[in-house]
ROBA-176178 format. One record per residue (C-alpha): x, y, z; residue in one letter; residue number from 1; chain. Coordinates in nm, 2 decimals. Each point is the difference from the previous one (the first is absolute). Last residue first. Example, Ala and Ser with C-alpha at 12.3 -4.5 7.8 and 13.67 -1.06 7.14 Angstrom:
PT     xx     yy     zz code pos unit
PT   1.37  -0.11   0.71    S   2    A
PT  -0.14  -0.34   0.07    A   1    A
//
This chain:
PT     xx     yy     zz code pos unit
PT   1.67   0.73  -0.24    D 119    A
PT  -0.07  -0.32   0.21    M 118    A
PT   0.28  -0.13   0.18    K 117    A
PT   0.15  -0.35   0.08    K 116    A
PT  -0.09  -0.18  -0.33    K 115    A
PT   0.02  -0.34   0.01    G 114    A
PT  -0.37  -0.07  -0.08    P 113    A
PT  -0.14   0.32  -0.15    P 112    A
PT  -0.10   0.24   0.28    P 111    A
PT  -0.40  -0.04   0.05    L 110    A
PT  -0.22   0.29  -0.10    I 109    A
PT  -0.30   0.02   0.25    I 108    A
PT  -0.35   0.05  -0.18    I 107    A
PT  -0.32   0.11   0.18    E 106    A
PT  -0.37   0.03  -0.05    M 105    A
PT   0.02  -0.14  -0.38    V 104    A
PT  -0.36  -0.04  -0.06    R 103    A
PT  -0.22  -0.31  -0.07    D 102    A
PT  -0.17   0.04   0.31    D 101    A
PT   0.29  -0.01   0.21    Q 100    A
PT   0.32  -0.09  -0.12    I  99    A
PT   0.36   0.03   0.16    E  98    A
PT   0.28  -0.02  -0.22    I  97    A
PT   0.36  -0.14   0.08    V  96    A
PT   0.24   0.08  -0.26    A  95    A
PT   0.32  -0.16  -0.20    P  94    A
PT   0.05   0.28  -0.29    L  93    A
PT  -0.03  -0.19  -0.32    G  92    A
PT   0.25  -0.27  -0.23    K  91    A
PT   0.01   0.27  -0.28    E  90    A
PT   0.13   0.24   0.28    P  89    A
PT  -0.25   0.30   0.06    I  88    A
PT   0.13   0.31  -0.07    N  87    A
PT  -0.17   0.34   0.12    G  86    A
PT  -0.16  -0.20   0.24    F  85    A
PT   0.22   0.04   0.27    V  84    A
PT   0.03   0.38  -0.07    K  83    A
PT  -0.34   0.08   0.10    G  82    A
PT  -0.32   0.04  -0.24    K  81    A
PT  -0.16  -0.27   0.12    L  80    A
PT  -0.03   0.21   0.33    G  79    A
PT   0.22   0.32   0.01    E  78    A
PT  -0.01  -0.03   0.41    P  77    A
PT   0.20  -0.36   0.01    V  76    A
PT  -0.01  -0.05   0.37    V  75    A
PT   0.31  -0.16   0.12    T  74    A
PT  -0.08  -0.28   0.23    D  73    A
PT   0.14  -0.02   0.37    E  72    A
PT   0.33  -0.08   0.15    V  71    A
PT   0.00  -0.25   0.28    G  70    A
PT   0.19  -0.26  -0.21    K  69    A
PT   0.13   0.16  -0.33    K  68    A
PT  -0.09  -0.08  -0.34    T  67    A
PT  -0.30   0.22   0.01    A  66    A
PT  -0.25  -0.10  -0.23    K  65    A
PT  -0.10   0.31  -0.23    L  64    A
PT  -0.34   0.12   0.05    K  63    A
PT  -0.33   0.07  -0.26    I  62    A
PT  -0.31   0.09   0.23    K  61    A
PT  -0.31   0.00  -0.19    A  60    A
PT  -0.28   0.30   0.13    N  59    A
PT  -0.15   0.01  -0.37    P  58    A
PT  -0.01  -0.38  -0.03    A  57    A
PT   0.21  -0.14  -0.28    L  56    A
PT  -0.12  -0.21  -0.27    S  55    A
PT   0.11  -0.35  -0.08    Y  54    A
PT   0.12  -0.14  -0.31    K  53    A
PT   0.09  -0.37  -0.03    K  52    A
PT   0.31  -0.17  -0.09    P  51    A
PT  -0.01  -0.39  -0.06    E  50    A
PT   0.12  -0.20   0.31    G  49    A
PT   0.38   0.02   0.13    Y  48    A
PT   0.14  -0.37   0.11    Q  47    A
PT   0.12  -0.03   0.35    K  46    A
PT  -0.25  -0.32   0.02    D  45    A
PT  -0.20   0.16   0.27    K  44    A
PT  -0.05   0.31  -0.31    G  43    A
PT   0.17   0.30   0.01    L  42    A
PT  -0.27   0.27  -0.13    A  41    A
PT   0.07   0.18  -0.33    S  40    A
PT  -0.10   0.38  -0.01    F  39    A
PT  -0.08   0.27  -0.25    T  38    A
PT  -0.04   0.33   0.18    I  37    A
PT  -0.27   0.25  -0.05    T  36    A
PT  -0.08   0.37   0.08    G  35    A
PT  -0.09   0.12  -0.34    A  34    A
PT   0.25   0.23  -0.06    E  33    A
PT   0.26  -0.18   0.23    P  32    A
PT   0.01  -0.31  -0.22    N  31    A
PT   0.22  -0.23   0.16    V  30    A
PT   0.09  -0.38  -0.17    M  29    A
PT   0.21  -0.31   0.16    V  28    A
PT  -0.08   0.06   0.37    I  27    A
PT   0.12  -0.34   0.15    K  26    A
PT  -0.14  -0.25   0.24    G  25    A
PT  -0.13   0.00   0.35    R  24    A
PT  -0.40   0.07   0.08    I  23    A
PT  -0.11   0.09   0.32    E  22    A
PT  -0.36  -0.04   0.07    E  21    A
PT  -0.28   0.26   0.11    A  20    A
PT  -0.36  -0.07   0.06    G  19    A
PT   0.03  -0.12   0.37    G  18    A
PT   0.12   0.34   0.14    F  17    A
PT  -0.33   0.18   0.04    C  16    A
PT  -0.24  -0.29   0.03    I  15    A
PT   0.23  -0.18   0.23    C  14    A
PT   0.04   0.29   0.24    V  13    A
PT  -0.41   0.08   0.00    A  12    A
PT  -0.04  -0.38   0.08    L  11    A
PT   0.26   0.05   0.29    L  10    A
PT  -0.20   0.29   0.13    A   9    A
PT  -0.35  -0.18  -0.04    V   8    A
PT   0.13  -0.30   0.19    A   7    A
PT   0.14   0.21   0.31    G   6    A
PT  -0.35   0.20   0.01    G   5    A
PT  -0.13  -0.31   0.01    F   4    A
PT   0.20  -0.18   0.24    R   3    A
PT  -0.04   0.34   0.22    Y   2    A
PT  -0.40  -0.04   0.02    M   1    A
//
């Protein structure tokens, strides 16, 4: 009986968390009114793929990655209307996104290479 219960619990955990996928790349465009981002994924060959448009989930979290160990990531309370998205560089904004059911659940904005502090 206990083995069956443990197997059911493990299956439930896998179903709940198994659908999320983390993708590293860069944000090239943001549309706050439509709730979408355009994102280029970084491939295994270290080349960026074609930009793809993603919709944000209503409860999506947007954070700035902490640059110091032991410090928590900073939440962007304004969402896609935040200052960080106001002037996206031509090269794009480095980020990691978490996708579930073709919707962005979380965006973590990474500091640009060589930069010590996020604005």
